[in-house]
N, C-alpha and C positions, 0 to 999 in steps of 0.2 A: 573409793566410792562411797557416798554418802547415803543415808538410810532412804533418803527419797528415791534416789536412783534404783537401789535395790529393790524397794517396794514396788515402784513402777514396772522393773524387769518381771518380778515375781507375777504382778497383778496381769502383765499382758501374756504370760505363759498361762496363766488360770483363765483368762477370758479365751484364748485360742484352744485350750484344751476343751473348754465347756463348750465352745461353739463347734469342735468336732466331735464331741459326744453326742450333742443334739442333732448335728447333722447324721452321725450314724443313727440314731433312733429313726429319724425320718425314712433313711433307706431301709431299715429293717421292717417297718411299719409297710412300706412299698412292697418290699420283694418277698417277705417269709409266708408259707402256703396257706396256714391256718389262724385262727383267731388267737388260741393261746400263744403262738409264737410271734404273731405279731403284737400282743399286750404285752409280753415280754420284753420285746424290742422296743416297745415304746416308754416303758415305765422305768425300766433299770438304768439305761445309761442317760436318759432324758433326766432324771432326778440327780444324778451324779453330776451330769453337764450343769445343771442349774446352780447347784451348791459349788461348782468351781467358778461360775460366771458371778456369783454373789461374793465369794471370797476375793476375785478379782476386783470387784466393785468397791467391796470394803476397805481395800488395800489402796485403791487409788482416790476413792473420796476422803476417807479418814476423819470423817466428823462423828461424833457420838451418835446423834439421831438417827443419820443415815444407816449407820452399823446396825444398831438395834432394830431399825425398820427391815433390813435386810435378814437379821437373824429370826426375827419372826416370819418372814416370807420363806425360807429355809425349813424354819419347824412346820409350818402349814403345810408345805409340799410334801415333808417327809411324814406327817399324819395321813394326808389325803390320797395320795397316789397309791399306796400299797391296799387301801381299804376300796377305792375306785377300781383299781386292776381287778381284785377279788370279785367285786360284784359284778363286773363285767364278764370275767371268766366263768362265774357260776351261772348268769343270765345266759350265756351262749350255749354252755353245756345242756342246760334244760331245755334250749329251743333247737338244739340240735347243729348248732354252727361249728363245733368240734369235730376236727376229723378223730376220731376214737382210734383208728389204726395207727397215728402217731403217738399216742399214749403209751409210756412205758408202765406206768402204775396208774389203774384207775380206781382210786378208793370211793369216789362218790357213786359209782353204780352200786357196789356192796352196801354202802349206807343206805342208798334207796331201796335196795331190795331187802334189807332187814325193815325197814320203816315200812314198807309196804305189807310185810308178813306180820308184822305186830299189830299194824291195822285192821289187816284182816282176822287175827285172832282175838283182837279187842284187848289186847295186852297192854298194861300200862308203860308209859315212857320210863326210860332208865334215868334219864336226867331230869325228869318233873318230879317235884317235891311231893312227898306222899301227902294225901289230905287226911289229917286227923283232927279230931274235936278236941276241945279243951280238956273235956273228962278224960279222953284217953291218953292225954299227955301228962297227967297227974298220977 
């Protein structure tokens, strides 16, 4: 078998695998019960599916410019999908769209309670830099 035949077979496997993962992501978005489950189903397999499709396309196209463009698409997707999922989850949590009975660990409620207590007592934030003057630093 030649390199072209092997590359075409591997590209076909990657394209089919990526399409199946994208399909699984779509089914998960439709079938899961709450926002966080749907968000997980929509981001995890979708990113891996897209990467498999891009690998399949790069094996099939085999031109330098197209491969670099596909690498940029993959990098952009890997950078933006987790950030978008985090922001959607946090917004859903704050607006009450998350079923809290399905959460195993709920760290955000504890953090919000500590922040409310700190704000009520007018205590400084732990992560905020201390305000000092130039004279105090010397």
